[in-house]
Every structure is written in structure tokens, then in C-alpha cells.
FIMI-793557 format. One record per residue (C-alpha): residue in three letters; residue number from 1; y, z, x. Coordinates in pm, whole numbers, plus 50000, padded with zeros to 5 digits. Layout:
! FIMI-793557
['ALA'; NUM; [Y; Z; X]] ...
This chain:
! FIMI-793557
['UNK'; 1; [64011; 45437; 64321]] ['UNK'; 2; [64358; 45441; 64472]] ['UNK'; 3; [64510; 45542; 64135]] ['UNK'; 4; [64230; 45844; 64113]] ['UNK'; 5; [64287; 45937; 64453]] ['UNK'; 6; [64696; 45936; 64407]] ['UNK'; 7; [64640; 46156; 64071]] ['UNK'; 8; [64444; 46395; 64254]] ['UNK'; 9; [64667; 46442; 64517]] ['UNK'; 10; [64930; 46493; 64300]] ['UNK'; 11; [64764; 46773; 64092]] ['UNK'; 12; [64656; 46937; 64432]] ['UNK'; 13; [65057; 46929; 64496]] ['UNK'; 14; [65163; 47062; 64204]] ['UNK'; 15; [64877; 47333; 64231]] ['UNK'; 16; [64987; 47447; 64566]] ['UNK'; 17; [65391; 47448; 64427]] ['UNK'; 18; [65264; 47672; 64134]] ['UNK'; 19; [65076; 47898; 64344]] ['UNK'; 20; [65363; 47918; 64611]] ['UNK'; 21; [65610; 48003; 64303]] ['UNK'; 22; [65411; 48256; 64149]] ['UNK'; 23; [65635; 48603; 64223]] ['UNK'; 24; [65491; 48910; 64439]] ['UNK'; 25; [65437; 49195; 64173]] ['UNK'; 26; [65454; 49552; 64276]] ['UNK'; 27; [65355; 49826; 64029]] ['UNK'; 28; [65552; 50127; 64066]] ['UNK'; 29; [65389; 50434; 63897]] ['UNK'; 30; [65535; 50777; 63835]] ['UNK'; 31; [65421; 51075; 63611]] ['UNK'; 32; [65766; 51217; 63457]] ['UNK'; 33; [65992; 51036; 63172]] ['UNK'; 34; [66223; 50744; 63262]] ['UNK'; 35; [66517; 50956; 63163]] ['UNK'; 36; [66491; 51127; 63486]] ['UNK'; 37; [66691; 51091; 63816]] ['UNK'; 38; [66379; 50952; 63962]] ['UNK'; 39; [66289; 50736; 63667]] ['UNK'; 40; [66618; 50602; 63642]] ['UNK'; 41; [66617; 50522; 64046]] ['UNK'; 42; [66297; 50334; 63995]] ['UNK'; 43; [66485; 50111; 63748]] ['UNK'; 44; [66757; 50049; 63986]] ['UNK'; 45; [66531; 49977; 64248]] ['UNK'; 46; [66374; 49681; 64038]] ['UNK'; 47; [66691; 49587; 63944]] ['UNK'; 48; [66800; 49541; 64318]] ['UNK'; 49; [66506; 49405; 64436]] ['UNK'; 50; [66476; 49139; 64177]] ['UNK'; 51; [66851; 49010; 64192]] ['UNK'; 52; [66823; 48991; 64566]] ['UNK'; 53; [66505; 48803; 64573]] ['UNK'; 54; [66586; 48598; 64245]] ['UNK'; 55; [66274; 48729; 64094]] ['UNK'; 56; [66036; 48617; 64351]] ['UNK'; 57; [65922; 48992; 64379]] ['UNK'; 58; [65891; 49205; 64069]] ['UNK'; 59; [65869; 49541; 64013]] ['UNK'; 60; [65651; 49669; 63721]] ['UNK'; 61; [65742; 50017; 63618]] ['UNK'; 62; [65466; 50258; 63456]] ['UNK'; 63; [65649; 50598; 63393]] ['UNK'; 64; [65539; 50905; 63208]] ['UNK'; 65; [65170; 50896; 63347]] ['UNK'; 66; [65117; 50577; 63111]] ['UNK'; 67; [64877; 50451; 63393]] ['UNK'; 68; [64758; 50737; 63606]] ['UNK'; 69; [64781; 51114; 63584]] ['UNK'; 70; [64900; 51311; 63880]] ['UNK'; 71; [64510; 51382; 63961]] ['UNK'; 72; [64443; 51015; 63963]] ['UNK'; 73; [64746; 50856; 64096]] ['UNK'; 74; [64666; 50883; 64465]] ['UNK'; 75; [64306; 50716; 64413]] ['UNK'; 76; [64479; 50429; 64246]] ['UNK'; 77; [64728; 50374; 64505]] ['UNK'; 78; [64431; 50380; 64773]] ['UNK'; 79; [64239; 50122; 64578]] ['UNK'; 80; [64523; 49914; 64541]] ['UNK'; 81; [64551; 49930; 64159]] ['UNK'; 82; [64912; 50039; 64201]] ['UNK'; 83; [65138; 49967; 64507]] ['UNK'; 84; [65401; 50240; 64504]] ['UNK'; 85; [65405; 50633; 64378]] ['UNK'; 86; [65668; 50872; 64390]] ['UNK'; 87; [65478; 51221; 64380]] ['UNK'; 88; [65630; 51553; 64403]] ['UNK'; 89; [65601; 51703; 64765]] ['UNK'; 90; [65357; 51962; 64631]] ['UNK'; 91; [65111; 51699; 64551]] ['UNK'; 92; [65035; 51604; 64926]] ['UNK'; 93; [64803; 51941; 64968]] ['UNK'; 94; [64527; 51775; 64748]] ['UNK'; 95; [64506; 51511; 65027]] ['UNK'; 96; [64489; 51774; 65295]] ['UNK'; 97; [64844; 51773; 65386]] ['UNK'; 98; [64925; 52125; 65322]] ['UNK'; 99; [65227; 52111; 65546]] ['UNK'; 100; [65422; 51934; 65288]] ['UNK'; 101; [65405; 52252; 65064]] ['UNK'; 102; [65657; 52406; 65302]] ['UNK'; 103; [65933; 52251; 65066]] ['UNK'; 104; [65774; 52498; 64786]] ['UNK'; 105; [65868; 52824; 65007]] ['UNK'; 106; [66107; 53013; 64789]] ['UNK'; 107; [66457; 53028; 64912]] ['UNK'; 108; [66352; 52770; 65226]] ['UNK'; 109; [66675; 52589; 65187]] ['UNK'; 110; [67014; 52743; 65135]] ['UNK'; 111; [67150; 52445; 65027]] ['UNK'; 112; [67108; 52061; 65025]] ['UNK'; 113; [67289; 52018; 65373]] ['UNK'; 114; [67009; 52188; 65511]] ['UNK'; 115; [66742; 52027; 65276]] ['UNK'; 116; [66867; 51696; 65420]] ['UNK'; 117; [66869; 51839; 65782]] ['UNK'; 118; [66490; 51861; 65763]] ['UNK'; 119; [66405; 51541; 65532]] ['UNK'; 120; [66642; 51277; 65679]] ['UNK'; 121; [66584; 51413; 66051]] ['UNK'; 122; [66299; 51389; 66315]] ['UNK'; 123; [66100; 51649; 66131]] ['UNK'; 124; [66103; 51459; 65789]] ['UNK'; 125; [65975; 51175; 65962]] ['UNK'; 126; [65706; 51342; 66161]] ['UNK'; 127; [65605; 51458; 65793]] ['UNK'; 128; [65610; 51121; 65658]] ['UNK'; 129; [65406; 50980; 65963]] ['UNK'; 130; [65118; 51216; 65873]] ['UNK'; 131; [65031; 51030; 65568]] ['UNK'; 132; [64933; 50720; 65746]] ['UNK'; 133; [64561; 50928; 65840]] ['UNK'; 134; [64539; 50869; 65430]] ['UNK'; 135; [64601; 50504; 65442]] ['UNK'; 136; [64961; 50564; 65305]] ['UNK'; 137; [65310; 50524; 65419]] ['UNK'; 138; [65584; 50760; 65344]] ['UNK'; 139; [65907; 50554; 65281]] ['UNK'; 140; [66172; 50796; 65128]] ['UNK'; 141; [66238; 51142; 65016]] ['UNK'; 142; [66401; 51176; 64656]] ['UNK'; 143; [66562; 51503; 64482]] ['UNK'; 144; [66494; 51628; 64173]] ['UNK'; 145; [66680; 51934; 64279]] ['UNK'; 146; [66682; 52320; 64322]] ['UNK'; 147; [66444; 52509; 64036]] ['UNK'; 148; [66552; 52754; 63771]] ['UNK'; 149; [66333; 52997; 63576]] ['UNK'; 150; [66310; 52949; 63190]] ['UNK'; 151; [66175; 53196; 62960]] ['UNK'; 152; [66108; 53341; 62598]] ['UNK'; 153; [66279; 53641; 62700]] ['UNK'; 154; [66584; 53712; 62944]] ['UNK'; 155; [66526; 53714; 63320]] ['UNK'; 156; [66755; 53868; 63526]] ['UNK'; 157; [66618; 54108; 63765]] ['UNK'; 158; [66291; 54011; 63949]] ['UNK'; 159; [66080; 54271; 63765]] ['UNK'; 160; [66173; 54071; 63441]] ['UNK'; 161; [65918; 53820; 63543]] ['UNK'; 162; [65624; 54075; 63542]] ['UNK'; 163; [65345; 53978; 63322]] ['UNK'; 164; [65499; 53646; 63194]] ['UNK'; 165; [65280; 53329; 63215]] ['UNK'; 166; [65489; 53106; 63417]] ['UNK'; 167; [65373; 52714; 63453]] ['UNK'; 168; [65376; 52598; 63801]] ['UNK'; 169; [65277; 52299; 63974]] ['UNK'; 170; [64924; 52317; 64114]] ['UNK'; 171; [65030; 52451; 64442]] ['UNK'; 172; [64891; 52744; 64652]] ['UNK'; 173; [65248; 52830; 64767]] ['UNK'; 174; [65395; 52803; 64406]] ['UNK'; 175; [65110; 53055; 64277]] ['UNK'; 176; [65144; 53293; 64564]] ['UNK'; 177; [65512; 53290; 64458]] ['UNK'; 178; [65447; 53387; 64086]] ['UNK'; 179; [65168; 53661; 64183]] ['UNK'; 180; [65410; 53823; 64447]] ['UNK'; 181; [65656; 53921; 64171]] ['UNK'; 182; [65384; 54013; 63923]] ['UNK'; 183; [65395; 53696; 63729]] ['UNK'; 184; [65078; 53502; 63608]] ['UNK'; 185; [65092; 53146; 63739]] ['UNK'; 186; [64966; 52881; 63511]] ['UNK'; 187; [64902; 52569; 63735]] ['UNK'; 188; [64957; 52292; 63513]] ['UNK'; 189; [65052; 51899; 63518]] ['UNK'; 190; [65383; 51809; 63439]] ['UNK'; 191; [65256; 51648; 63085]] ['UNK'; 192; [65083; 51961; 63004]] ['UNK'; 193; [65395; 52207; 63049]] ['UNK'; 194; [65572; 52127; 62706]] ['UNK'; 195; [65258; 52162; 62458]] ['UNK'; 196; [65172; 52499; 62667]] ['UNK'; 197; [65530; 52619; 62627]] ['UNK'; 198; [65530; 52508; 62250]] ['UNK'; 199; [65204; 52643; 62188]] ['UNK'; 200; [65250; 52975; 62390]] ['UNK'; 201; [64989; 52942; 62650]] ['UNK'; 202; [65270; 52963; 62879]] ['UNK'; 203; [65570; 53193; 62874]] ['UNK'; 204; [65791; 53000; 63109]] ['UNK'; 205; [65827; 52758; 63380]] ['UNK'; 206; [66049; 52644; 63673]] ['UNK'; 207; [66208; 52342; 63662]] ['UNK'; 208; [66505; 52173; 63821]] ['UNK'; 209; [66789; 52124; 63530]] ['UNK'; 210; [66737; 51740; 63515]] ['UNK'; 211; [66367; 51810; 63421]] ['UNK'; 212; [66445; 52082; 63168]] ['UNK'; 213; [66708; 51861; 62958]] ['UNK'; 214; [66512; 51525; 63011]] ['UNK'; 215; [66184; 51708; 62838]] ['UNK'; 216; [66446; 51908; 62602]] ['UNK'; 217; [66249; 52226; 62711]] ['UNK'; 218; [66567; 52414; 62522]] ['UNK'; 219; [66352; 52366; 62206]] ['UNK'; 220; [66089; 52575; 62330]] ['UNK'; 221; [66244; 52826; 62574]] ['UNK'; 222; [66529; 53068; 62463]] ['UNK'; 223; [66644; 53179; 62805]] ['UNK'; 224; [66730; 53008; 63128]] ['UNK'; 225; [66794; 53199; 63452]] ['UNK'; 226; [66994; 52972; 63743]] ['UNK'; 227; [66802; 53127; 64032]] ['UNK'; 228; [66791; 52820; 64248]] ['UNK'; 229; [66492; 52997; 64379]] ['UNK'; 230; [66294; 52689; 64486]] ['UNK'; 231; [66298; 52311; 64558]] ['UNK'; 232; [66141; 52019; 64392]] ['UNK'; 233; [66141; 51696; 64591]] ['UNK'; 234; [65952; 51358; 64595]] ['UNK'; 235; [65814; 51119; 64830]] ['UNK'; 236; [65815; 50741; 64782]] ['UNK'; 237; [65491; 50605; 64904]] ['UNK'; 238; [65289; 50301; 64947]] ['UNK'; 239; [64933; 50170; 65030]] ['UNK'; 240; [64971; 50120; 65418]] ['UNK'; 241; [64747; 49809; 65417]] ['UNK'; 242; [64946; 49650; 65146]] ['UNK'; 243; [65281; 49718; 65317]] ['UNK'; 244; [65169; 49596; 65648]] ['UNK'; 245; [65035; 49269; 65501]] ['UNK'; 246; [65376; 49166; 65356]] ['UNK'; 247; [65586; 48943; 65547]] ['UNK'; 248; [65856; 49123; 65783]] ['UNK'; 249; [66148; 48959; 65577]] ['UNK'; 250; [66007; 49115; 65258]] ['UNK'; 251; [65933; 49440; 65408]] ['UNK'; 252; [66269; 49485; 65557]] ['UNK'; 253; [66426; 49372; 65219]] ['UNK'; 254; [66234; 49613; 65035]] ['UNK'; 255; [66311; 49903; 65295]] ['UNK'; 256; [66677; 49815; 65275]] ['UNK'; 257; [66688; 49831; 64881]] ['UNK'; 258; [66495; 50163; 64888]] ['UNK'; 259; [66735; 50305; 65154]] ['UNK'; 260; [67060; 50219; 64907]] ['UNK'; 261; [66842; 50342; 64579]] ['UNK'; 262; [66754; 50670; 64788]] ['UNK'; 263; [67155; 50721; 64830]] ['UNK'; 264; [67209; 50655; 64451]] ['UNK'; 265; [66914; 50872; 64340]] ['UNK'; 266; [67033; 51193; 64496]] ['UNK'; 267; [67387; 51150; 64381]] ['UNK'; 268; [67233; 51104; 64027]] ['UNK'; 269; [67009; 51398; 64073]] ['UNK'; 270; [67313; 51610; 64122]] ['UNK'; 271; [67511; 51457; 63857]] ['UNK'; 272; [67231; 51520; 63618]] ['UNK'; 273; [67235; 51833; 63693]] ['UNK'; 274; [67579; 51894; 63624]] ['UNK'; 275; [67586; 51724; 63317]] ['UNK'; 276; [67304; 51926; 63194]] ['UNK'; 277; [67433; 52255; 63266]] ['UNK'; 278; [67750; 52150; 63089]] ['UNK'; 279; [67556; 52049; 62780]] ['UNK'; 280; [67343; 52361; 62772]] ['UNK'; 281; [67650; 52593; 62796]] ['UNK'; 282; [67830; 52402; 62542]] ['UNK'; 283; [67546; 52423; 62303]] ['UNK'; 284; [67455; 52796; 62350]] ['UNK'; 285; [67103; 52720; 62375]] ['UNK'; 286; [66921; 52857; 62550]] ['UNK'; 287; [67119; 53156; 62677]] ['UNK'; 288; [67195; 53107; 63025]] ['UNK'; 289; [67174; 53375; 63255]] ['UNK'; 290; [67387; 53334; 63621]] ['UNK'; 291; [67286; 53592; 63891]] ['UNK'; 292; [67540; 53774; 64092]] ['UNK'; 293; [67541; 53753; 64480]] ['UNK'; 294; [67364; 54129; 64477]] ['UNK'; 295; [67107; 54005; 64230]] ['UNK'; 296; [67030; 53678; 64420]] ['UNK'; 297; [66969; 53889; 64728]] ['UNK'; 298; [66727; 54102; 64535]] ['UNK'; 299; [66520; 53772; 64448]] ['UNK'; 300; [66547; 53678; 64804]] ['UNK'; 301; [66415; 53989; 64938]] ['UNK'; 302; [66156; 54027; 64668]] ['UNK'; 303; [66014; 53625; 64750]] ['UNK'; 304; [66066; 53700; 65142]] ['UNK'; 305; [65677; 53788; 65178]] ['UNK'; 306; [65559; 53443; 65041]] ['UNK'; 307; [65667; 53272; 65342]] ['UNK'; 308; [65468; 53526; 65575]] ['UNK'; 309; [65172; 53529; 65373]] ['UNK'; 310; [65135; 53138; 65346]] ['UNK'; 311; [65235; 53082; 65704]] ['UNK'; 312; [64897; 53021; 65830]] ['UNK'; 313; [64783; 52792; 65530]] ['UNK'; 314; [65121; 52560; 65567]] ['UNK'; 315; [65111; 52598; 65946]] ['UNK'; 316; [65309; 52854; 66155]] ['UNK'; 317; [65456; 52568; 66370]] ['UNK'; 318; [65617; 52386; 66069]] ['UNK'; 319; [65789; 52672; 65940]] ['UNK'; 320; [65925; 52723; 66279]] ['UNK'; 321; [66062; 52346; 66274]] ['UNK'; 322; [66224; 52375; 65949]] ['UNK'; 323; [66406; 52710; 66085]] ['UNK'; 324; [66515; 52502; 66407]] ['UNK'; 325; [66606; 52186; 66176]] ['UNK'; 326; [66860; 52378; 65946]] ['UNK'; 327; [67027; 52619; 66212]] 
């Protein structure tokens, strides 16, 4: 009996050790290619966390919408089926957080310094805090970059956009932007963009250069206008209950790793922009149009009404706070 009791105690001890050694697995899902700055940043975050914890915390990466499409990923996060996402800022309007569409207002940010004055300041934190009502926590802002217009015909004047079917993210602001200049907005998820362009269901699109090159859009778009008319960014988010259930030391480690990754991601987004532009210029495909200062002012003037039209939708006070933050 004593021997059997000893074996039972040993088995229980070994079982407990085995349970204690089981790593914490965090599923990080996103919907764009691994070759983009966001995709590479998630890999960097994984390596950093797993190295610092010697594998005790493991990040499982699921890119390109392989687990959930854009319209399904919020529900998956809330249900605990994944633990981290990095959706585009436009996507939060689908949760009733329309104020995040302020990032879609054309020519809202004159440069990255103005953008970071918002995202890294009190206003950015206030916006992330709005997610808590949805059971989510906003952890960081990541970059994709300023957007350019691609099309199957040359676009230099704003009037050249008239009648073109242009793919945009599902966003009331982005749809209004295209309608304002006479274009026909085609709200499509990211994965639907290339097929739509290839099959002629859309004539053009707006993308940061890093996404343009990652998707090889030069194969389906003959022209590219360097318009810098809008911005595309992401918020790294998690399930609030999951995050708060982690030991404080683990939360701090993950937050520190994410802060380091955020710096890397932003630098990478700019570097990928520069590399993509040089590669496209060298290949001569697509034809690239660079706007003059006067032409850029024409674009700004033509798109200025969008901000006023959508002020009540986004929230006029949010727009005022952006203006105050970037002065």
C-alpha cells in the first residue's frame, strides 16, 4: 500500500510539473501578407517574446486571413478564439467606434510627426480607451503609411478620378472621399482587392506603397500617382479579460516587447515604402505620376469638403481635438 501510495504521489507530482511547464500560447491573427511591415513586425514580436521567456510564452502567427477574414476577426477575439489582432483603424467603425474613422479623413495629417502627435499623445490613448466598452484593449498603433492612388489610366488631376471604380476599405469616410471627386467607391476587403483589379471589377485602388508591392499590384495596375492623400494605420488589440487574467509580470514583459516592436514596425514601414518606390521606378512599371505642389493643393481643395460632410458622423469634437494636437 505504501508503495502504491508513493507511486500515486510521484505521478501527481510529475503531472503537476508537466502542467506548469505547458507554455502560454497567444494566437496573433491578421489579414494581410506576412511580407508587409505589419506581417514582419508580428514575426519580430514573436521572436522577442519567445527569446525573453525562453519559450514559456509562445506567439502563434496566422497571417493573410488564414483563420478569420476581416469581418469575422473581432468576433473571434471577443470569443477568445484568438488573443491578439492588428486591424486597420477603419475597421473599428463596425463596432460602433466611428471616431476611429478620423484617420481616414483625406489630408488629415500633413506628415508623420503630426500623425504621431495624435497616436502617441493623450488623444491616441483616449481613443484606445474607447475600445474597453467592447471588451477589448488597445495596446499600440502601427503604421502602414500614406496612401497612393493606382489606376488603369493615368491620374494627375482630381478630375481624372471621375467615373473610375476605386477599391476602398469599408469606411463611410473613404466612400465619401471617392464620391466627392466623382469616383465610384468599391468597398472590398483586402483579400478581394487583387482579384477585383485583375478581373476589371475595379479600375484602381488606394494603398500605401508597402502594401502595393507586397500584393504585386504593378501586375494589374498600369499607373501610380504619389498622392499621399490619406493614411492607413493599425491598432494592435487584445481581449480585455484575457489580458487582465495574465500575471502582471507577463503583461509587463509583453507590453515592453510590443513597445520595442512598435518602434521597429514604424521604421520598417518607412523603409519598405522607400524600397518599393525605388524598385518601381527602376522597373518602369507602373508609370509613376508625382504631383507638383500646385497639383497637390488642387487635390487638397477638392477633398476638403469631406471633413465637413462627415463631422457629425465622426464627431466634430474628435476632429477639433486632432487639430489641436497637431498644431
